[in-house]
C-alpha positions in Angstrom: -7.8 5.4 -7.1 -4.5 3.6 -7.4 -1.9 4.1 -4.7 1.3 5.9 -5.6 3.2 3.8 -3.1 2.3 0.8 -0.9 4.2 -0.1 2.2 5.1 -3.8 2.3 7.8 -3.9 4.9 8.4 -2.3 8.3 10.7 0.6 9.0 10.8 4.3 8.6 9.5 5.5 5.2 10.1 9.1 4.1 7.6 10.7 1.8 8.2 13.9 -0.1 5.4 15.9 -1.7 6.4 18.6 -4.2 4.1 21.2 -5.8 5.3 23.1 -8.8 3.2 26.3 -9.4 5.1 27.2 -12.5 6.9 30.0 -10.7 7.8 28.3 -7.5 8.3 24.8 -6.2 7.2 23.8 -2.7 8.4 20.6 -1.0 7.7 18.9 2.2 9.1 15.6 3.5 7.5 13.6 6.3 8.7 10.3 7.7 6.5 7.6 9.2 7.4 4.5 11.1 5.7 1.2 10.0 5.6 -2.1 11.7 6.5 -5.3 9.8 3.7 -7.3 8.2 1.7 -9.4 10.7 -0.4 -12.4 9.9 -2.6 -14.9 11.7 -2.7 -18.5 10.4 -5.8 -20.3 11.6 -8.1 -23.3 11.0 -5.2 -25.5 9.8 -6.8 -28.6 8.3 -4.4 -31.3 7.1 -5.7 -34.4 5.3 -3.8 -37.6 5.8 -4.2 -40.8 3.8 -3.0 -44.3 4.7 -0.2 -45.6 2.6 -1.1 -49.0 1.1 2.4 -50.5 1.5 3.3 -49.3 5.1 1.9 -48.2 8.4 2.8 -44.5 7.6 0.3 -41.9 6.5 0.7 -39.2 3.8 0.0 -35.6 4.1 -2.0 -35.3 0.9 -3.7 -31.8 1.2 -3.8 -28.8 3.5 -6.0 -25.9 4.0 -5.8 -22.9 6.3 -6.9 -19.3 6.7 -4.5 -16.4 6.5 -5.6 -13.0 8.0 -3.6 -9.8 7.8 -3.6 -8.7 11.4 -1.1 -5.8 10.8 -1.4 -2.3 9.6 0.3 -2.6 6.3 -0.1 -4.9 3.2 0.8 -8.6 3.7 2.3 -9.8 0.5 3.2 -13.4 -0.3 4.0 -15.4 -3.4 5.0 -18.8 -2.0 3.7 -21.0 0.8 6.2 -23.5 2.3 5.1 -26.2 4.7 7.4 -28.5 6.7 6.6 -31.6 8.7 9.1 -34.1 10.2 12.0 -32.4 8.3 10.3 -32.8 4.9 9.1 -29.7 3.1 7.0 -28.7 0.1 6.5 -25.3 -1.4 3.8 -24.1 -3.8 2.8 -20.8 -5.3 -0.7 -19.5 -5.2 -2.4 -18.8 -8.6 -1.0 -15.3 -8.3 0.8 -13.2 -5.7 -1.3 -12.4 -2.7 -1.5 -8.9 -1.3 -3.8 -8.9 1.7 -4.9 -5.5 3.0 -5.1 -4.9 6.8 -8.0 -7.0 8.1 -8.4 -9.1 4.9 -8.5 -12.9 5.0 -7.6 -15.6 2.5 -8.2 -19.3 2.4 -5.2 -21.3 1.2 -5.8 -24.9 -0.1 -3.2 -27.2 -1.7 -3.2 -30.8 -2.7 0.2 -32.3 -2.9 1.2 -34.4 -5.8 4.3 -35.5 -3.9 2.8 -36.2 -0.5 4.9 -36.2 2.7 5.0 -39.6 4.5 4.8 -39.5 8.3 4.4 -42.1 11.1 1.0 -42.2 12.8 0.6 -39.8 15.7 1.2 -36.1 16.4 3.6 -33.9 14.4 4.6 -30.3 14.4 3.6 -28.7 11.1 5.2 -25.3 10.1 3.6 -23.0 7.6 5.6 -20.2 6.1 4.4 -17.4 3.9 7.2 -16.0 1.7 7.5 -13.0 -0.6 10.5 -12.9 -2.9 12.2 -15.6 -0.8 11.8 -13.7 2.5 9.6 -15.1 5.2 6.8 -12.7 6.0 4.8 -14.9 8.4 5.2 -18.3 10.1 3.1 -20.5 12.3 3.8 -23.9 13.8 0.9 -26.1 14.9 0.6 -29.7 16.2 -1.4 -32.0 13.9 -2.5 -35.6 14.3 -2.7 -38.3 11.6 -5.7 -40.1 13.0 
């Protein structure tokens, strides 16, 4: 069955249930506290290609796993990555709504690759929903 309401952000959520018998109406309100969405970003696999006209390398594609490690739905409609101050954003085919415990593989090939010097770099991955960051992870990646 379809949910009447899905919690997608933390905080206190009041729920009112009303029953109308035709002669009387009974109502009860209950509040419940929910944590913010939580995610684990693992198995980050960047692909770097050598640039033909310099010593730099290009981040040409990226894949990683996203797991909802929280107790509420993890929604996101945009993935933003940043390395060496340069960023790229992309939108998955459709908005993602991971239920608690669910996992999703994200893969993106960049048309406009990011050029970096050889060596190690911090790569930040942000999952966003309607412009708000819902999860973020920074990992160290190497070009070679």
